[in-house]
PyMOL Python script that loads the backbone (N, CA, C, O; Angstrom):
from pymol import cmd

cmd.read_pdbstr("""\
ATOM      1  N   MET A   1      86.928 102.212 107.310  1.00  0.00           N
ATOM      2  CA  MET A   1      87.964 103.601 107.927  1.00  0.00           C
ATOM      3  C   MET A   1      89.713 102.330 108.321  1.00  0.00           C
ATOM      4  O   MET A   1      90.896 102.639 108.175  1.00  0.00           O
ATOM      5  N   GLU A   2      89.241 101.266 108.713  1.00  0.00           N
ATOM      6  CA  GLU A   2      90.465 100.603 109.318  1.00  0.00           C
ATOM      7  C   GLU A   2      91.443 100.056 108.450  1.00  0.00           C
ATOM      8  O   GLU A   2      92.632  99.984 108.761  1.00  0.00           O
ATOM      9  N   ARG A   3      90.835  99.553 107.048  1.00  0.00           N
ATOM     10  CA  ARG A   3      91.538  99.339 106.032  1.00  0.00           C
ATOM     11  C   ARG A   3      91.782 100.337 104.904  1.00  0.00           C
ATOM     12  O   ARG A   3      92.260 100.052 103.806  1.00  0.00           O
ATOM     13  N   LYS A   4      91.485 101.258 105.218  1.00  0.00           N
ATOM     14  CA  LYS A   4      92.485 102.564 104.767  1.00  0.00           C
ATOM     15  C   LYS A   4      93.624 103.121 105.509  1.00  0.00           C
ATOM     16  O   LYS A   4      94.703 103.570 105.122  1.00  0.00           O
ATOM     17  N   VAL A   5      93.096 102.974 106.699  1.00  0.00           N
ATOM     18  CA  VAL A   5      94.659 103.074 107.446  1.00  0.00           C
ATOM     19  C   VAL A   5      95.736 102.303 107.541  1.00  0.00           C
ATOM     20  O   VAL A   5      96.847 102.832 107.590  1.00  0.00           O
ATOM     21  N   LYS A   6      95.549 100.574 107.593  1.00  0.00           N
ATOM     22  CA  LYS A   6      96.025  99.863 107.165  1.00  0.00           C
ATOM     23  C   LYS A   6      96.760  99.993 105.815  1.00  0.00           C
ATOM     24  O   LYS A   6      97.976 100.030 106.000  1.00  0.00           O
ATOM     25  N   LYS A   7      96.439 100.067 104.627  1.00  0.00           N
ATOM     26  CA  LYS A   7      96.879 100.500 103.532  1.00  0.00           C
ATOM     27  C   LYS A   7      97.809 101.448 103.591  1.00  0.00           C
ATOM     28  O   LYS A   7      99.020 101.223 103.569  1.00  0.00           O
ATOM     29  N   MET A   8      97.251 102.623 103.674  1.00  0.00           N
ATOM     30  CA  MET A   8      98.114 104.255 104.182  1.00  0.00           C
ATOM     31  C   MET A   8      99.696 103.329 104.598  1.00  0.00           C
ATOM     32  O   MET A   8     100.793 103.334 104.039  1.00  0.00           O
ATOM     33  N   MET A   9      99.110 102.486 105.993  1.00  0.00           N
ATOM     34  CA  MET A   9     100.619 102.362 106.951  1.00  0.00           C
ATOM     35  C   MET A   9     101.535 101.666 105.828  1.00  0.00           C
ATOM     36  O   MET A   9     102.657 102.114 105.590  1.00  0.00           O
ATOM     37  N   ALA A  10     100.971 100.462 105.092  1.00  0.00           N
ATOM     38  CA  ALA A  10     101.497  99.641 104.393  1.00  0.00           C
ATOM     39  C   ALA A  10     102.431 100.233 103.262  1.00  0.00           C
ATOM     40  O   ALA A  10     103.606  99.987 102.987  1.00  0.00           O
ATOM     41  N   ASP A  11     101.557 101.052 102.728  1.00  0.00           N
ATOM     42  CA  ASP A  11     102.480 102.470 101.522  1.00  0.00           C
ATOM     43  C   ASP A  11     103.370 103.436 102.278  1.00  0.00           C
ATOM     44  O   ASP A  11     104.414 103.741 101.701  1.00  0.00           O
ATOM     45  N   LEU A  12     103.122 104.010 103.556  1.00  0.00           N
ATOM     46  CA  LEU A  12     104.074 104.849 103.836  1.00  0.00           C
ATOM     47  C   LEU A  12     105.422 103.677 104.339  1.00  0.00           C
ATOM     48  O   LEU A  12     106.602 104.029 104.339  1.00  0.00           O
ATOM     49  N   GLN A  13     104.975 102.309 104.732  1.00  0.00           N
ATOM     50  CA  GLN A  13     106.431 101.656 104.877  1.00  0.00           C
ATOM     51  C   GLN A  13     107.028 101.410 103.582  1.00  0.00           C
ATOM     52  O   GLN A  13     108.243 101.542 103.435  1.00  0.00           O
ATOM     53  N   PHE A  14     106.425 101.135 102.827  1.00  0.00           N
ATOM     54  CA  PHE A  14     107.081 101.212 101.682  1.00  0.00           C
ATOM     55  C   PHE A  14     107.458 102.055 100.942  1.00  0.00           C
ATOM     56  O   PHE A  14     108.056 101.682  99.933  1.00  0.00           O
ATOM     57  N   ILE A  15     107.282 103.257 101.131  1.00  0.00           N
ATOM     58  CA  ILE A  15     108.077 104.754 100.325  1.00  0.00           C
ATOM     59  C   ILE A  15     109.601 104.543 101.160  1.00  0.00           C
ATOM     60  O   ILE A  15     110.713 104.484 100.635  1.00  0.00           O
ATOM     61  N   MET A  16     109.228 104.446 102.758  1.00  0.00           N
ATOM     62  CA  MET A  16     110.292 104.662 103.409  1.00  0.00           C
ATOM     63  C   MET A  16     111.337 103.392 102.942  1.00  0.00           C
ATOM     64  O   MET A  16     112.522 103.636 102.719  1.00  0.00           O
ATOM     65  N   ASN A  17     110.844 102.167 102.831  1.00  0.00           N
ATOM     66  CA  ASN A  17     112.253 101.411 102.288  1.00  0.00           C
ATOM     67  C   ASN A  17     112.797 101.177 101.141  1.00  0.00           C
ATOM     68  O   ASN A  17     113.963 100.796 101.045  1.00  0.00           O
ATOM     69  N   HIS A  18     112.014 101.377 100.124  1.00  0.00           N
ATOM     70  CA  HIS A  18     112.166 101.710  98.744  1.00  0.00           C
ATOM     71  C   HIS A  18     112.378 103.227  98.298  1.00  0.00           C
ATOM     72  O   HIS A  18     113.171 103.370  97.367  1.00  0.00           O
ATOM     73  N   GLY A  19     111.892 104.187  98.730  1.00  0.00           N
ATOM     74  CA  GLY A  19     112.255 105.616  98.352  1.00  0.00           C
ATOM     75  C   GLY A  19     111.186 106.049  97.313  1.00  0.00           C
ATOM     76  O   GLY A  19     111.276 107.187  96.850  1.00  0.00           O
ATOM     77  N   GLN A  20     110.418 105.426  97.005  1.00  0.00           N
ATOM     78  CA  GLN A  20     109.416 105.910  96.247  1.00  0.00           C
ATOM     79  C   GLN A  20     108.297 104.804  95.570  1.00  0.00           C
ATOM     80  O   GLN A  20     108.537 103.698  95.087  1.00  0.00           O
ATOM     81  N   ILE A  21     107.169 105.412  95.695  1.00  0.00           N
ATOM     82  CA  ILE A  21     105.940 104.338  95.176  1.00  0.00           C
ATOM     83  C   ILE A  21     104.859 104.932  94.017  1.00  0.00           C
ATOM     84  O   ILE A  21     104.466 106.042  94.378  1.00  0.00           O
ATOM     85  N   SER A  22     104.325 104.557  92.861  1.00  0.00           N
ATOM     86  CA  SER A  22     103.081 104.664  92.283  1.00  0.00           C
ATOM     87  C   SER A  22     102.090 104.054  93.037  1.00  0.00           C
ATOM     88  O   SER A  22     101.905 102.928  93.500  1.00  0.00           O
ATOM     89  N   VAL A  23     101.233 105.610  93.024  1.00  0.00           N
ATOM     90  CA  VAL A  23      99.435 105.133  93.524  1.00  0.00           C
ATOM     91  C   VAL A  23      98.852 105.576  92.761  1.00  0.00           C
ATOM     92  O   VAL A  23      99.183 106.498  92.016  1.00  0.00           O
ATOM     93  N   ASP A  24      97.209 104.622  92.822  1.00  0.00           N
ATOM     94  CA  ASP A  24      96.472 105.055  91.973  1.00  0.00           C
ATOM     95  C   ASP A  24      95.579 106.161  93.292  1.00  0.00           C
ATOM     96  O   ASP A  24      95.188 105.680  94.356  1.00  0.00           O
ATOM     97  N   PHE A  25      95.404 107.584  92.942  1.00  0.00           N
ATOM     98  CA  PHE A  25      94.760 108.307  93.748  1.00  0.00           C
ATOM     99  C   PHE A  25      93.310 108.923  93.847  1.00  0.00           C
ATOM    100  O   PHE A  25      92.981 109.992  94.361  1.00  0.00           O
ATOM    101  N   MET A  26      92.556 108.007  93.243  1.00  0.00           N
ATOM    102  CA  MET A  26      91.213 108.551  93.172  1.00  0.00           C
ATOM    103  C   MET A  26      90.662 108.547  94.218  1.00  0.00           C
ATOM    104  O   MET A  26      89.638 109.187  93.975  1.00  0.00           O
ATOM    105  N   ASP A  27      90.628 108.260  95.252  1.00  0.00           N
ATOM    106  CA  ASP A  27      90.129 108.322  96.646  1.00  0.00           C
ATOM    107  C   ASP A  27      90.836 109.858  97.544  1.00  0.00           C
ATOM    108  O   ASP A  27      91.829 109.661  98.244  1.00  0.00           O
ATOM    109  N   GLN A  28      90.433 110.869  97.481  1.00  0.00           N
ATOM    110  CA  GLN A  28      91.071 111.936  97.802  1.00  0.00           C
ATOM    111  C   GLN A  28      91.383 112.206  99.552  1.00  0.00           C
ATOM    112  O   GLN A  28      92.122 113.112  99.937  1.00  0.00           O
ATOM    113  N   GLY A  29      90.650 111.209 100.524  1.00  0.00           N
ATOM    114  CA  GLY A  29      90.687 111.061 101.575  1.00  0.00           C
ATOM    115  C   GLY A  29      91.789 110.411 102.041  1.00  0.00           C
ATOM    116  O   GLY A  29      92.367 110.557 103.118  1.00  0.00           O
ATOM    117  N   TYR A  30      92.120 109.389 100.768  1.00  0.00           N
ATOM    118  CA  TYR A  30      93.129 108.648 100.985  1.00  0.00           C
ATOM    119  C   TYR A  30      94.314 109.167 100.823  1.00  0.00           C
ATOM    120  O   TYR A  30      95.112 109.014 101.747  1.00  0.00           O
ATOM    121  N   LYS A  31      94.761 109.956  99.548  1.00  0.00           N
ATOM    122  CA  LYS A  31      95.417 110.767  99.382  1.00  0.00           C
ATOM    123  C   LYS A  31      96.020 111.778 100.264  1.00  0.00           C
ATOM    124  O   LYS A  31      97.235 111.929 100.392  1.00  0.00           O
ATOM    125  N   ARG A  32      94.885 112.636 101.019  1.00  0.00           N
ATOM    126  CA  ARG A  32      94.995 113.487 101.669  1.00  0.00           C
ATOM    127  C   ARG A  32      96.049 112.592 103.413  1.00  0.00           C
ATOM    128  O   ARG A  32      97.105 112.832 103.998  1.00  0.00           O
ATOM    129  N   MET A  33      95.105 111.741 103.540  1.00  0.00           N
ATOM    130  CA  MET A  33      95.972 110.959 104.761  1.00  0.00           C
ATOM    131  C   MET A  33      97.248 110.700 104.280  1.00  0.00           C
ATOM    132  O   MET A  33      97.968 111.650 104.587  1.00  0.00           O
ATOM    133  N   LEU A  34      97.761 109.984 103.763  1.00  0.00           N
ATOM    134  CA  LEU A  34      99.189 109.654 102.834  1.00  0.00           C
ATOM    135  C   LEU A  34     100.089 110.701 102.806  1.00  0.00           C
ATOM    136  O   LEU A  34     101.308 110.661 102.972  1.00  0.00           O
ATOM    137  N   PHE A  35      99.266 111.773 102.548  1.00  0.00           N
ATOM    138  CA  PHE A  35     100.223 113.113 102.074  1.00  0.00           C
ATOM    139  C   PHE A  35     100.398 113.668 103.547  1.00  0.00           C
ATOM    140  O   PHE A  35     101.494 114.069 103.939  1.00  0.00           O
ATOM    141  N   SER A  36      99.285 113.670 104.332  1.00  0.00           N
ATOM    142  CA  SER A  36      99.663 114.116 106.048  1.00  0.00           C
ATOM    143  C   SER A  36     100.795 112.933 106.621  1.00  0.00           C
ATOM    144  O   SER A  36     101.810 113.372 107.160  1.00  0.00           O
ATOM    145  N   ALA A  37     100.668 111.861 106.536  1.00  0.00           N
ATOM    146  CA  ALA A  37     101.355 110.765 107.522  1.00  0.00           C
ATOM    147  C   ALA A  37     103.164 111.099 106.617  1.00  0.00           C
ATOM    148  O   ALA A  37     104.063 111.001 107.452  1.00  0.00           O
ATOM    149  N   LEU A  38     103.600 111.379 105.431  1.00  0.00           N
ATOM    150  CA  LEU A  38     104.613 111.847 104.926  1.00  0.00           C
ATOM    151  C   LEU A  38     104.756 112.687 105.833  1.00  0.00           C
ATOM    152  O   LEU A  38     105.046 112.489 107.013  1.00  0.00           O
ATOM    153  N   GLU A  39     104.482 113.986 105.107  1.00  0.00           N
ATOM    154  CA  GLU A  39     104.889 115.280 105.858  1.00  0.00           C
ATOM    155  C   GLU A  39     105.001 115.069 107.523  1.00  0.00           C
ATOM    156  O   GLU A  39     105.705 115.866 108.142  1.00  0.00           O
ATOM    157  N   ALA A  40     104.454 114.222 108.094  1.00  0.00           N
ATOM    158  CA  ALA A  40     104.582 114.180 109.984  1.00  0.00           C
ATOM    159  C   ALA A  40     106.051 113.253 109.875  1.00  0.00           C
ATOM    160  O   ALA A  40     106.672 113.562 110.891  1.00  0.00           O
ATOM    161  N   THR A  41     106.563 112.630 109.381  1.00  0.00           N
ATOM    162  CA  THR A  41     108.009 111.971 109.122  1.00  0.00           C
ATOM    163  C   THR A  41     108.742 113.140 108.744  1.00  0.00           C
ATOM    164  O   THR A  41     109.932 112.911 108.964  1.00  0.00           O
ATOM    165  N   GLY A  42     108.588 114.233 108.298  1.00  0.00           N
ATOM    166  CA  GLY A  42     109.800 115.345 108.205  1.00  0.00           C
ATOM    167  C   GLY A  42     110.364 114.986 106.915  1.00  0.00           C
ATOM    168  O   GLY A  42     111.217 115.772 106.506  1.00  0.00           O
ATOM    169  N   LYS A  43     110.132 114.125 106.276  1.00  0.00           N
ATOM    170  CA  LYS A  43     111.375 113.943 104.632  1.00  0.00           C
ATOM    171  C   LYS A  43     110.661 114.493 103.736  1.00  0.00           C
ATOM    172  O   LYS A  43     109.441 114.366 103.840  1.00  0.00           O
ATOM    173  N   ARG A  44     111.199 115.229 102.647  1.00  0.00           N
ATOM    174  CA  ARG A  44     111.178 115.566 101.967  1.00  0.00           C
ATOM    175  C   ARG A  44     110.321 114.641 100.093  1.00  0.00           C
ATOM    176  O   ARG A  44     110.646 113.579  99.562  1.00  0.00           O
ATOM    177  N   PHE A  45     109.716 115.219  99.850  1.00  0.00           N
ATOM    178  CA  PHE A  45     109.526 114.324  98.571  1.00  0.00           C
ATOM    179  C   PHE A  45     108.974 115.238  97.657  1.00  0.00           C
ATOM    180  O   PHE A  45     108.643 116.399  97.895  1.00  0.00           O
ATOM    181  N   ASN A  46     108.875 114.438  96.262  1.00  0.00           N
ATOM    182  CA  ASN A  46     108.520 115.459  95.296  1.00  0.00           C
ATOM    183  C   ASN A  46     107.107 114.381  94.760  1.00  0.00           C
ATOM    184  O   ASN A  46     106.936 113.358  95.422  1.00  0.00           O
ATOM    185  N   VAL A  47     106.377 114.597  93.853  1.00  0.00           N
ATOM    186  CA  VAL A  47     104.807 114.151  93.160  1.00  0.00           C
ATOM    187  C   VAL A  47     104.896 114.404  91.995  1.00  0.00           C
ATOM    188  O   VAL A  47     105.052 115.530  91.524  1.00  0.00           O
ATOM    189  N   HIS A  48     104.785 113.131  91.250  1.00  0.00           N
ATOM    190  CA  HIS A  48     104.813 113.651  89.896  1.00  0.00           C
ATOM    191  C   HIS A  48     103.657 112.439  89.125  1.00  0.00           C
ATOM    192  O   HIS A  48     103.652 111.215  89.253  1.00  0.00           O
ATOM    193  N   THR A  49     102.631 113.438  88.218  1.00  0.00           N
ATOM    194  CA  THR A  49     101.744 113.000  87.385  1.00  0.00           C
ATOM    195  C   THR A  49     101.739 111.817  86.486  1.00  0.00           C
ATOM    196  O   THR A  49     102.588 112.045  85.624  1.00  0.00           O
ATOM    197  N   ASN A  50     101.280 110.861  86.314  1.00  0.00           N
ATOM    198  CA  ASN A  50     101.898 109.556  85.073  1.00  0.00           C
ATOM    199  C   ASN A  50     101.051 110.473  84.050  1.00  0.00           C
ATOM    200  O   ASN A  50      99.967 111.001  84.294  1.00  0.00           O
ATOM    201  N   GLU A  51     101.642 110.528  83.091  1.00  0.00           N
ATOM    202  CA  GLU A  51     101.724 111.177  81.902  1.00  0.00           C
ATOM    203  C   GLU A  51     100.346 110.502  81.097  1.00  0.00           C
ATOM    204  O   GLU A  51      99.592 111.183  80.401  1.00  0.00           O
ATOM    205  N   HIS A  52     100.209 109.286  81.298  1.00  0.00           N
ATOM    206  CA  HIS A  52      98.842 108.103  80.338  1.00  0.00           C
ATOM    207  C   HIS A  52      98.068 108.136  81.341  1.00  0.00           C
ATOM    208  O   HIS A  52      96.918 107.790  81.068  1.00  0.00           O
ATOM    209  N   ASN A  53      98.290 108.477  82.623  1.00  0.00           N
ATOM    210  CA  ASN A  53      96.711 107.883  83.423  1.00  0.00           C
ATOM    211  C   ASN A  53      97.288 109.117  84.897  1.00  0.00           C
ATOM    212  O   ASN A  53      98.181 109.036  85.740  1.00  0.00           O
ATOM    213  N   GLU A  54      96.214 110.177  84.579  1.00  0.00           N
ATOM    214  CA  GLU A  54      96.202 111.178  85.685  1.00  0.00           C
ATOM    215  C   GLU A  54      96.178 111.395  86.859  1.00  0.00           C
ATOM    216  O   GLU A  54      96.536 112.306  87.605  1.00  0.00           O
ATOM    217  N   THR A  55      95.350 109.719  87.015  1.00  0.00           N
ATOM    218  CA  THR A  55      95.030 109.711  88.156  1.00  0.00           C
ATOM    219  C   THR A  55      95.801 108.732  89.243  1.00  0.00           C
ATOM    220  O   THR A  55      95.500 108.396  90.388  1.00  0.00           O
ATOM    221  N   THR A  56      97.167 108.352  88.208  1.00  0.00           N
ATOM    222  CA  THR A  56      98.086 107.591  89.189  1.00  0.00           C
ATOM    223  C   THR A  56      99.441 108.816  89.371  1.00  0.00           C
ATOM    224  O   THR A  56     100.106 109.555  88.644  1.00  0.00           O
ATOM    225  N   LEU A  57      99.323 108.453  90.867  1.00  0.00           N
ATOM    226  CA  LEU A  57     100.865 110.069  91.257  1.00  0.00           C
ATOM    227  C   LEU A  57     102.010 108.800  91.593  1.00  0.00           C
ATOM    228  O   LEU A  57     101.641 107.651  91.834  1.00  0.00           O
ATOM    229  N   PHE A  58     103.196 109.149  91.569  1.00  0.00           N
ATOM    230  CA  PHE A  58     104.176 108.622  91.578  1.00  0.00           C
ATOM    231  C   PHE A  58     105.177 109.426  92.474  1.00  0.00           C
ATOM    232  O   PHE A  58     106.084 110.164  92.092  1.00  0.00           O
ATOM    233  N   LEU A  59     104.788 109.100  93.813  1.00  0.00           N
ATOM    234  CA  LEU A  59     105.899 109.697  94.765  1.00  0.00           C
ATOM    235  C   LEU A  59     107.334 109.406  95.106  1.00  0.00           C
ATOM    236  O   LEU A  59     107.614 108.212  95.216  1.00  0.00           O
ATOM    237  N   GLU A  60     108.114 110.122  95.258  1.00  0.00           N
ATOM    238  CA  GLU A  60     109.586 109.876  95.892  1.00  0.00           C
ATOM    239  C   GLU A  60     110.088 110.696  96.469  1.00  0.00           C
ATOM    240  O   GLU A  60     109.936 111.869  96.127  1.00  0.00           O
ATOM    241  N   LEU A  61     110.936 110.305  97.653  1.00  0.00           N
ATOM    242  CA  LEU A  61     111.747 110.772  98.890  1.00  0.00           C
ATOM    243  C   LEU A  61     112.723 111.312  97.808  1.00  0.00           C
ATOM    244  O   LEU A  61     113.143 110.851  96.746  1.00  0.00           O
ATOM    245  N   VAL A  62     112.963 112.733  98.647  1.00  0.00           N
ATOM    246  CA  VAL A  62     113.892 113.582  98.009  1.00  0.00           C
ATOM    247  C   VAL A  62     115.200 113.382  98.989  1.00  0.00           C
ATOM    248  O   VAL A  62     116.248 113.982  98.750  1.00  0.00           O
TER     249      VAL A  62
END
""", "prot")
cmd.dss("prot")
cmd.show_as("cartoon", "prot")
cmd.util.cbc("prot")
cmd.orient("prot")
């Protein structure tokens, strides 16, 4: 669990610094945790599915 939280925090920091990220979301728990953290920031974001690999999501801040 601690590893998941550290990865989520690193991904959240990357999104905040770069405005976007592409992540493989096979782990539904991780996906919920990252989305909850993004929603807690109060920033709006868009989610797109990769056309060639439906498990990869592209998140970008609006």
